[in-house]
C-alpha positions in Angstrom: 0.1 -0.1 0.0 0.9 3.7 -0.3 1.6 6.0 2.5 2.8 9.7 2.8 6.2 10.0 4.7 8.8 12.6 5.4 12.5 12.5 6.2 13.0 15.1 8.9 16.8 15.3 8.3 16.5 16.1 4.5 12.9 17.4 4.4 12.2 14.9 1.5 8.4 14.0 1.2 7.5 10.7 -0.6 4.7 8.6 -1.4 6.2 5.3 -0.2 5.2 1.6 -0.8 4.9 0.1 2.7 3.4 -3.2 4.0 -0.4 -3.5 4.9 -0.7 -3.2 8.8 -2.2 -6.3 10.5 -5.6 -6.1 12.0 -4.9 -6.6 15.8 -7.4 -7.3 18.5 -9.5 -4.3 19.9 -9.2 -2.4 16.7 -10.3 -2.3 13.1 -8.4 -2.2 9.7 -9.7 0.8 7.8 -9.5 1.6 4.1 -9.1 5.4 3.7 -11.8 7.4 1.7 -10.5 10.8 2.6 -8.0 12.2 4.9 -7.4 15.8 5.9 -4.2 17.7 5.8 -3.9 19.9 8.9 -2.7 23.1 7.2 -1.4 24.3 10.8 0.2 21.4 12.5 1.3 19.3 9.4 2.7 22.3 7.4 4.7 23.4 10.4 6.3 20.0 10.6 6.9 20.0 6.8 8.5 23.5 7.1 10.6 22.6 9.9 12.0 19.6 8.1 13.2 21.9 5.4 15.3 24.0 7.6 19.0 23.7 8.4 20.2 21.8 11.5 20.5 25.1 13.2 17.0 26.2 12.0 15.6 22.9 13.4 17.3 23.4 16.8 15.9 27.0 17.0 12.4 25.8 16.3 12.5 22.9 18.8 14.4 24.0 21.8 12.5 21.3 23.9 14.4 18.7 21.6 17.7 20.5 22.1 17.4 20.2 25.7 16.9 16.4 25.5 20.0 16.3 23.3 22.1 18.1 25.9 20.9 15.8 28.7 21.6 12.8 26.5 25.3 14.1 25.8 25.7 14.4 29.5 24.6 11.0 30.1 25.8 9.0 27.2 28.4 11.1 25.6 28.7 13.0 22.3 29.4 9.9 19.9 26.4 7.8 21.2 24.1 10.8 21.2 25.1 11.8 17.7 24.5 8.3 16.2 21.0 8.2 18.0 20.0 11.8 16.8 21.3 11.3 13.2 19.4 7.8 13.1 16.2 9.4 14.2 16.5 12.3 12.0 17.4 10.2 8.9 14.3 8.1 9.1 10.9 8.2 7.4 8.1 9.6 9.6 4.4 9.5 8.9 1.9 12.5 8.3 -1.7 12.8 9.0 -4.1 12.1 11.9 -7.7 12.7 10.6 -9.6 10.6 8.2 -12.8 8.9 7.2 -12.8 5.3 5.7 -14.5 2.0 5.3 -13.8 -0.8 7.8 -12.2 -3.7 5.9 -11.4 -6.1 8.9 -12.6 -6.2 12.4 -10.3 -7.4 15.2 -11.2 -9.6 18.1 -13.2 -7.8 20.8 -14.9 -5.2 18.5 -18.6 -5.4 18.4 -19.7 -1.9 17.5 -18.8 -2.0 13.8 -18.7 -4.4 11.0 -17.0 -4.8 7.7 -18.2 -2.3 5.3 -19.2 0.4 7.8 -18.0 3.9 7.6 -15.9 5.3 10.4 -14.0 8.5 11.2 -10.7 7.9 12.8 -8.1 10.0 14.9 -4.5 9.8 15.9 -1.1 10.7 14.6 -0.2 7.1 14.7 -3.4 5.5 13.6 -5.1 7.9 11.2 -2.2 8.6 8.8 -2.3 9.6 5.1 -2.1 6.1 4.2 -4.4 3.7 2.0 -4.9 1.3 5.0 -4.6 2.0 8.8 -5.2 -0.1 11.9 -7.2 2.0 14.4 -7.8 1.0 18.0 -11.3 1.1 19.4 -11.2 4.4 21.4 -9.7 6.2 18.2 -12.5 5.7 15.9 -16.4 6.4 15.8 -19.2 5.1 13.5 -20.4 7.7 11.0 -24.1 9.1 11.5 -26.4 8.3 8.7 -26.3 11.0 6.0 -23.0 12.3 6.7 -20.6 12.6 3.7 -17.5 10.8 3.9 -15.4 13.9 3.1 -17.1 15.9 5.8 -16.4 13.0 8.4 -12.7 13.4 7.6 -12.8 16.5 9.7 -13.6 14.6 12.9 -10.2 14.9 14.6 -9.7 18.6 14.0 -13.2 19.2 15.0 -12.6 17.3 18.2 -9.6 19.6 18.9 -11.8 22.5 18.4 -14.6 21.1 20.5 -12.3 20.3 23.3 -11.0 23.8 23.3 -14.5 25.2 23.5 -15.2 22.7 26.4 -12.2 24.1 28.3 -13.5 27.7 27.8 -16.8 26.6 29.6 -18.8 28.9 27.4 -22.1 29.9 28.5 -25.4 30.8 26.5 -25.3 34.7 25.8 -21.5 35.2 26.5 -19.1 36.8 24.1 -15.9 35.2 22.9 -12.8 36.3 21.0 -11.2 33.8 18.6 -7.7 34.8 17.6 -6.6 33.0 14.5 -9.1 32.1 11.8 -7.4 28.9 10.2 -9.0 25.6 10.1 -9.3 25.3 13.9 -10.5 28.8 14.5 -13.1 28.4 11.8 -14.4 25.4 13.7 -14.3 27.1 17.2 -16.3 30.0 15.5 -19.1 27.6 14.6 -19.1 25.5 17.8 -19.4 28.7 19.8 -22.1 30.2 17.6 -24.1 27.0 17.9 -23.8 27.3 21.6 -25.4 30.7 21.7 -22.2 32.5 22.1 -21.5 35.6 20.0 -18.1 35.6 18.5 -15.6 38.2 17.4 -12.8 36.8 15.1 -9.2 38.1 14.5 -7.0 37.3 11.7 -4.9 39.4 9.3 -6.2 37.6 6.2 -9.4 39.3 5.1 -10.7 36.2 3.3 -10.5 34.3 6.5 -12.4 37.0 8.3 -15.1 37.1 5.6 -15.4 33.4 6.0 -15.8 33.4 9.6 -18.5 36.1 9.3 -20.4 33.9 6.8 -20.2 31.0 9.3 -21.6 32.9 12.1 -19.2 35.3 13.6 -20.6 38.7 14.7 -17.6 40.8 13.5 -14.1 39.8 12.3 -11.0 41.9 11.5 -7.2 42.4 11.5 -5.5 42.3 14.9 -4.2 45.8 14.5 -7.4 47.3 13.4 -9.7 49.4 15.6 -12.7 47.6 14.3 -12.1 44.6 16.4 -11.9 46.5 19.6 -15.1 48.5 18.7 -16.9 45.4 18.0 -15.9 43.9 21.3 -16.8 47.1 23.2 -20.1 47.2 21.4 -21.1 43.6 22.1 -19.9 43.7 25.7 -20.8 47.2 26.9 -17.2 47.9 27.2 -16.6 45.1 29.7 -14.5 42.9 27.4 -15.0 39.3 26.1 -15.8 36.3 28.5 -13.4 34.0 26.8 -10.5 34.2 24.3 -9.4 31.2 22.2 -5.9 31.2 20.9 -6.0 29.3 17.8 -3.1 30.9 16.0 0.6 29.9 15.5 3.8 31.6 15.0 6.5 33.4 17.0 4.5 36.6 17.6 3.6 37.5 21.1 0.6 39.5 19.7 -2.1 37.0 20.3 -1.6 36.8 24.1 -1.2 40.6 24.5 -4.4 41.2 22.6 -6.3 38.6 24.7 -5.3 40.4 27.8 -6.3 43.8 26.4 -9.8 42.5 25.1 -10.8 40.0 27.9 -12.9 41.1 30.8 -11.9 41.0 34.5 -11.5 37.3 35.4 -12.2 36.1 32.0 -10.7 32.9 30.6 -8.0 32.4 27.9 -7.7 29.1 26.2 -4.7 28.1 24.2 -5.7 25.6 21.5 -3.0 26.3 18.9 0.7 26.6 19.3 1.6 30.2 19.6 4.1 32.2 21.7 3.1 32.5 25.2 5.2 35.2 26.9 2.3 36.4 29.2 2.5 40.1 30.1 2.6 39.6 33.9 0.9 42.9 34.8 -1.9 42.6 32.3 -2.9 39.0 33.3 -2.5 39.6 36.9 -4.5 42.8 37.2 -7.4 41.0 35.6 -6.7 37.8 37.3 -7.1 36.1 33.9 -7.7 32.3 34.0 -5.2 30.7 31.5 -6.1 27.3 30.4 -4.7 24.8 28.0 -6.7 22.4 25.7 -5.0 19.1 25.2 -5.6 18.0 21.7 -8.9 15.9 21.2 -9.8 15.5 24.9 -9.4 13.2 27.9 -7.6 10.0 26.9 -5.2 11.7 24.7 -1.6 10.5 25.3 -2.9 7.8 27.7 -1.6 4.4 26.4 -4.1 2.4 28.4 -7.0 4.5 26.8 -5.7 4.9 23.3 -3.9 1.4 22.7 -5.5 -1.0 25.3 -9.1 0.4 24.8 -9.7 1.1 28.5 -12.6 3.8 28.4 -13.2 6.2 31.2 -16.4 5.8 33.0 -18.9 8.3 31.7 -20.0 9.4 35.2 -16.4 10.5 36.0 -15.3 11.7 32.6 -18.2 12.8 30.5 -16.2 13.8 27.2 -13.4 11.5 26.2 -11.6 11.8 22.8 -13.7 9.2 21.4 -17.0 10.8 22.8 -15.8 14.3 21.5 -15.2 12.6 18.1 -18.8 11.2 17.9 -20.2 14.4 19.1 -18.6 16.4 16.5 -19.8 14.1 13.8 -23.2 14.3 15.1 -23.1 18.1 14.9 -22.0 18.2 11.3 -24.5 15.4 10.4 -27.3 17.7 11.8 -26.1 20.9 10.1 -25.0 22.5 13.4 -21.5 22.9 11.9 -20.8 23.2 8.3 -17.5 22.2 7.1 -18.1 22.4 3.4 -17.1 26.0 3.0 -13.8 25.1 4.6 -12.7 22.8 1.9 -10.4 24.7 -0.3 -9.2 21.8 -2.5 -9.6 18.0 -2.9 -6.3 16.3 -4.3 -6.0 12.8 -5.4 -3.8 10.8 -3.1 -1.3 10.0 -5.9 -0.6 13.7 -6.0 0.1 14.0 -2.3 3.7 15.1 -2.5 2.9 17.9 -5.0 0.0 19.0 -2.9 2.2 19.4 0.1 4.8 21.4 -1.9 2.2 23.7 -3.2 1.0 24.3 0.3 4.4 24.9 1.6 5.4 27.2 -1.3 2.1 29.2 -0.9 0.9 28.5 -4.5 -2.2 26.5 -3.0 -4.0 28.8 -0.4 -6.2 26.8 1.6 -8.1 26.5 4.9 -8.6 22.7 4.5 -7.2 20.2 2.0 -8.4 16.7 1.5 -6.8 13.7 -0.1 -9.3 11.5 -2.0 -8.1 7.8 -2.3 -8.2 5.6 -5.3 -10.8 3.3 -3.9 -13.0 6.2 -3.2 -12.6 7.6 -6.8 -13.4 4.2 -8.3 -16.5 4.0 -6.2 -17.7 7.6 -6.9 -17.3 7.2 -10.6 -20.9 6.6 -11.3 -23.2 7.2 -8.3 -26.8 7.5 -9.3 -29.9 9.3 -8.0 -33.2 7.5 -8.9 -35.8 9.5 -10.8 -39.0 8.0 -9.5 -41.5 6.7 -11.9 -44.9 8.5 -11.9 -47.7 6.1 -11.4 -51.3 7.0 -12.1 -53.4 4.0 -11.3 -56.5 3.3 -13.1 -58.2 2.1 -9.8 -61.6 3.5 -8.7 -59.7 5.7 -6.1 -58.2 7.6 -9.1 -60.8 10.4 -9.6 -60.4 12.1 -13.1 -59.7 15.8 -13.0 -62.9 17.9 -13.3 -63.9 21.3 -13.9 -64.9 23.4 -10.8 -67.3 26.1 -10.5 -66.3 30.0 -10.7 -64.8 31.4 -8.6 -62.0 28.9 -7.9 -61.6 28.9 -4.0 -58.0 28.8 -2.8 -56.4 28.2 0.5 -52.8 29.4 1.5 -50.6 27.5 4.0 -48.0 30.0 4.8 -48.0 33.8 4.4 -44.4 34.8 4.5 -42.4 37.3 2.4 -42.6 35.4 -0.9 -46.3 34.6 -0.6 -47.2 38.0 0.3 -45.0 39.8 -2.3 -44.7 37.6 -5.3 -48.0 35.3 -5.3 -50.9 36.9 -3.5 -50.7 40.3 -5.3 -51.3 38.6 -8.4 -54.2 36.6 -7.0 -56.1 39.0 -4.9 -57.5 41.0 -7.9 -57.8 38.2 -10.5 -61.3 37.5 -11.8 -62.6 34.1 -10.9 -60.6 33.6 -7.9 -61.7 33.7 -4.3 -59.1 33.6 -1.4 -60.9 31.4 0.9 -58.6 30.6 3.9 -55.1 31.4 5.0 -53.4 29.0 7.5 -50.3 30.0 9.4 -48.6 28.9 12.7 -48.9 32.1 14.3 -52.4 33.8 14.7 -51.2 37.3 14.0 -49.6 36.5 10.6 -52.8 34.9 9.5 -54.7 37.9 10.6 -52.3 40.2 8.8 -52.7 38.3 5.4 -56.5 38.2 5.9 -56.6 42.0 6.4 -54.3 42.7 3.5 -55.4 40.4 0.8 -59.1 39.8 1.7 -59.2 36.1 2.7 -62.5 35.1 3.9 -61.0 33.2 6.9 -57.7 33.0 8.8 -56.8 30.1 10.9 -54.0 28.1 12.4 -55.8 24.8 11.8 -54.4 23.0 8.8 -56.8 19.9 9.1 -59.9 22.2 8.9 -58.7 23.4 5.5 -57.8 20.0 4.2 -61.1 18.7 5.4 -63.1 21.6 3.8 -64.5 20.3 0.6 -65.3 23.7 -0.9 -61.7 24.6 -1.2 -60.4 23.6 -4.7 -56.7 24.2 -4.3 -54.0 24.6 -1.6 -50.9 26.7 -2.0 -48.0 25.4 0.2 -45.7 28.5 0.8 -43.9 27.5 4.0 -40.4 26.7 4.8 -38.6 24.2 2.7 -38.5 21.4 5.3 -42.4 21.1 5.4 -43.1 21.3 1.7 -43.1 17.5 0.8 -45.2 16.5 4.0 -47.8 19.4 3.3 -48.0 18.6 -0.3 -48.6 14.9 0.3 -51.3 15.6 2.9 -53.2 17.9 0.5 -53.0 15.5 -2.5 -54.4 12.9 -0.2 -57.2 15.2 0.6 -58.1 15.6 -3.0 -56.9 19.1 -3.5 -55.0 20.6 -6.4 -51.6 21.7 -5.0 -49.4 24.6 -5.8 -46.1 24.1 -3.8 -43.3 26.7 -3.9 -39.9 25.2 -4.7 -38.4 22.9 -3.6 -41.0 20.0 -3.8 -38.7 17.9 -1.8 -35.4 18.0 0.1 -34.6 14.2 0.1 -35.3 11.2 -2.2 -37.5 9.6 0.4 -39.6 12.9 0.6 -40.0 12.9 -3.1 -40.9 9.1 -3.1 -43.6 10.1 -0.3 -45.1 12.7 -2.6 -45.4 10.4 -5.4 -46.8 7.5 -3.2 -49.5 10.0 -2.3 -50.3 10.5 -6.0 -50.4 6.7 -6.6 -52.6 6.1 -3.4 -55.1 9.0 -4.3 -55.0 9.1 -8.1 -54.7 12.9 -7.7 -51.8 14.2 -9.7 -53.0 17.8 -9.6 -49.6 19.4 -8.7 -47.6 22.3 -9.8 -44.3 23.5 -8.4 -43.3 27.1 -8.4 -41.0 27.1 -11.3 -42.0 30.3 -12.7 -39.3 31.4 -15.1 -40.5 29.2 -17.9 -43.5 31.5 -17.9 -41.7 34.7 -18.1 -43.0 36.6 -21.3 -39.6 37.8 -22.4 -38.1 34.3 -22.2 -41.2 32.8 -24.0 -40.8 35.3 -26.8 -37.0 34.7 -27.0 -37.6 31.0 -27.3 -40.0 31.4 -29.9 -37.6 33.6 -31.9 -34.8 31.1 -31.5 -37.1 28.5 -33.0 -36.6 24.7 -33.3 -33.1 23.2 -33.3 -31.6 20.1 -34.7 -28.3 19.6 -33.1 -27.0 19.5 -29.3 -27.1 22.7 -27.5 -24.8 24.4 -25.1 -26.5 26.5 -22.3 -24.7 28.7 -19.8 -26.7 30.1 -16.8 -24.9 32.6 -14.4 -26.8 33.1 -11.3 -25.3 35.9 -9.2 -27.1 35.0 -6.0 -25.3 37.1 -3.6 -24.8 36.6 0.2 -27.7 36.0 2.5 -28.2 38.3 5.5 -26.9 36.9 8.8 -29.8 35.0 10.6 -31.6 34.1 7.4 -33.4 30.8 7.8 -32.0 29.8 4.3 -28.6 29.2 6.4 -30.3 26.6 8.6 -29.0 23.8 6.2 -29.4 21.1 9.0 -33.3 21.5 8.8 -34.0 23.5 5.6 -31.4 21.9 3.2 -28.8 23.7 1.3 -29.4 27.0 -0.4 -29.1 25.5 -3.7 -31.5 22.7 -2.7 -34.1 25.3 -1.9 -33.4 27.5 -5.0 -31.6 25.6 -7.5 -34.8 23.9 -9.1 -35.6 27.2 -10.7 -32.5 27.2 -12.8 -32.5 23.5 -13.7 -36.3 23.7 -14.7 -35.6 26.8 -16.9 -32.5 25.0 -18.6 -34.5 21.9 -19.2 -37.5 23.7 -20.6 -35.3 25.6 -23.0 -33.6 22.3 -24.1 -36.9 20.5 -24.2 -35.7 17.4 -22.2 -34.9 16.1 -18.8 -31.4 15.9 -17.6 -29.7 12.4 -17.3 -26.6 13.3 -15.5 -25.3 16.0 -13.0 -21.7 17.0 -12.1 -21.3 19.6 -9.3 -18.2 21.1 -7.8 -17.5 23.8 -5.2 -14.2 25.2 -6.5 -13.3 27.7 -3.9 -14.4 26.1 -0.7 -17.3 28.6 -0.4 -20.9 28.5 -1.5 -20.2 28.9 -5.1 -21.3 25.9 -7.3 -20.5 24.9 -10.8 -23.1 22.5 -12.1 -23.0 20.7 -15.4 -26.2 19.0 -16.6 -26.1 16.4 -19.4 -29.1 15.7 -21.7 -30.1 12.6 -23.9 -29.1 14.3 -27.1 -25.7 15.4 -26.0 -26.7 18.9 -24.9 -25.2 20.3 -21.8 -26.3 23.1 -19.4 -23.8 24.9 -17.1 -25.1 26.5 -14.1 -22.8 28.9 -12.3 -24.5 29.6 -8.9 -22.1 32.1 -7.0 -22.5 34.1 -3.8 -19.3 36.2 -4.2 -20.0 38.4 -7.1 -20.8 42.1 -7.0 -24.3 43.1 -5.8 -24.4 45.6 -8.7 -24.1 42.9 -11.4 -27.5 41.4 -12.8 -28.6 38.3 -10.8 -29.4 36.1 -14.0 -27.7 36.0 -17.3 -28.3 33.1 -19.7 -26.9 32.1 -23.2 -28.2 29.3 -25.3 -26.0 28.3 -28.4 -27.1 25.8 -31.1 -27.4 25.4 -34.8 -25.4 28.6 -35.5 -27.8 30.7 -33.3 -27.4 32.4 -29.9 -30.2 33.2 -27.4 -29.2 35.8 -24.7 -31.3 36.7 -21.7 -30.2 39.6 -19.5 -31.9 39.3 -15.9 -35.3 39.4 -17.6 -34.9 42.9 -18.6 -33.7 42.4 -22.3 -33.5 39.4 -24.5 -31.9 38.8 -28.0 -31.5 36.1 -30.4 -28.7 36.0 -33.1 -29.2 34.0 -36.3 -29.8 34.6 -39.7 -31.6 37.7 -38.4 -31.1 39.5 -35.3 -33.9 40.1 -32.8 -33.6 42.4 -29.7 -36.4 43.1 -27.3 -37.2 46.5 -26.2 -35.8 47.3 -22.7 -38.3 47.0 -20.2 -38.7 50.4 -18.2 -39.3 48.9 -14.7 -40.0 45.8 -12.9 -38.6 42.3 -14.2 -41.5 39.9 -15.1 -40.2 36.4 -14.0 -43.5 34.7 -14.9 -45.2 34.6 -11.6 -48.5 36.0 -12.9 -48.7 33.9 -16.1 -47.7 30.8 -14.0 -50.6 31.4 -11.6 -53.0 32.1 -14.4 -52.2 28.9 -15.9 -52.5 27.0 -12.6 -55.9 28.6 -11.9 -57.2 27.9 -15.4 -56.1 24.1 -15.1 -58.0 23.9 -11.7 -61.0 25.7 -13.1 -61.3 23.8 -16.4 -59.9 20.3 -15.3 -57.4 20.5 -18.1 -53.6 19.4 -17.7 -51.6 21.1 -15.2 -49.1 23.8 -16.6 -46.1 21.5 -16.2 -46.1 17.7 -16.5 -45.7 15.9 -13.3 -42.7 13.8 -14.9 -40.8 17.0 -15.6 -41.4 18.4 -11.9 -40.1 15.0 -10.6 -37.0 15.0 -13.0 -36.1 18.7 -11.9 -36.4 17.8 -8.3 -34.3 14.6 -8.8 -31.6 16.6 -10.6 -31.5 19.3 -7.7 -31.1 16.5 -5.2 -28.3 15.0 -7.2 -26.3 18.2 -6.9 -25.9 17.4 -3.2 -25.0 13.9 -3.9 -22.5 14.9 -6.5 -20.8 17.4 -4.0 -20.7 14.8 -1.4 -19.1 12.1 -3.7 -17.0 14.3 -5.8 -18.1 12.6 -9.1 -20.8 12.7 -11.8 -24.2 11.6 -10.8 -26.2 9.4 -13.1 -30.1 10.1 -13.0 -31.2 6.5 -13.1 -34.6 6.2 -14.8 -34.5 9.6 -16.4 -36.5 10.0 -19.6 
């Protein structure tokens, strides 16, 4: 097997062929899927190895002291041979990975062959294809957690142990100095605990990332903005805790900690920074200085780590294994988001070049992962199933019927989108009666009733579903409830208009289609409005039919969300693209007149920007660039369709043009952009009133939803996703 090693004397890095470790008792043999490069600890070690002997001595005075003692005890010749022999040997790198259990040793009963586990330890979770890991240094992966996210387990445990040492309490304010990998995780863990965080780092990009991940404010250590933020958040008292997650030889972090910490505050050292404590400053405030020892209790104890002797939970609540399991659970539930931290994923065969790029500064990164050959092979063709739409001919399947005028509508949810983009188009429409509005809070229902003229306002959903006089139900709630509410409304026999997304998981999508099959009611529309936009309809008509494959490029300049937006609650509401991306996939598929058969998605910069390539049956492709880092002054949506010597161009629903044998350019709209909501609602109401077909075939709605889900699967697996069963 292959393993990354380093010669500390020469600084040489190599991908070495070494024997496969045996599977001993009380442990498991794990085949690596992803391992994480610690851009702090490991790069420090790599940099030290490249120094001269004098440089090495200066960087490790603790080791020099041991050499001096050995000379006094054993003499110079023996000490020299011992030191040179140790330096001129290969040493391993790595300590945080995720992999698949390949063998199970005697005494292990909590995992089996084929299970995914996260592993820890600088002797057991190495950058190697196979590792033997003792029982207290691995933790089974929670369901739904992506393997590359589980590879953060060890560094996450280090950050978690640091936060535990700070004894943070709800409502406190903390300062995190150093916004590298550990610092970014500390920021998120503190935020998840109800602590307001100020971050400090000289790198503006890291400050910006920390603010996106929950920090209240961030800035350069020399800037007045940091002190102003601390003063504002603490009423001038100073922060309750300081977390030192920085490295280097500067004493600035400990001096800044003393200046910004409150009287009798806590200072926790997590990283490896200089600690020349200014005595007066620390004495006058009686600051409590604490150290955080790696992953938690059990670290460096051979009885715990090697022999598997656990500490009783009644005496030691959080051991290093329990910290590891806790962090994995937080990531799986969306309380901590490690995806934005991933700057680069390298194939394991490129390990040496990756380290060189990091060391030389060519690769700027917060976190870098190695992806192993077996993982690459397994990820070549993952699939997301596009469920078949079944419409039974049984007696339970009632045919669509025309309804009386006016069409009576009920709204479940009356948030910003419903009240700004849907209800204004319906309130004055002839042939429509706004019957009932249902919300979880009485006041929001009353406000919607007053503003739009609903006959009734209630918080009782069952009463609406049981009201036979209501013809159609609009589901305009938070994303996590869409599928369940849609299913209930279909089973109640209602026509349903549900805002995107239809579902956040494959199981939710299957549940909706099961309700269609059970009830025979397929009267469903998802709020994919852009295909109804008059400007885009005209441009498509002008473009005409095509005979060859097309290339479509769709740039979505989505912008950043405001801090506190519920769209950021990925654990419960899905990713931002899962909630919004169906719009753009549906538009591309409508323009190409087909459903996608493959999806490839990447996040190239370790942030929320996505590049998505959709493949279609005739060889056409659609590339969707979904970006959050663009200028807010640039248009939100621009689209180009190229085929058969023609080009269709859409500029943010303000102007469109078609270039072919003749050129057509629309007149510029003077004011509002029409993205099709009004026409979409008119088509839906007409279908309900006449009993005619719904505006968009159910098969297309399902295919778009499956493709949107495949984006998440592709990001997790790092490979193209096949849409199995796509038409």
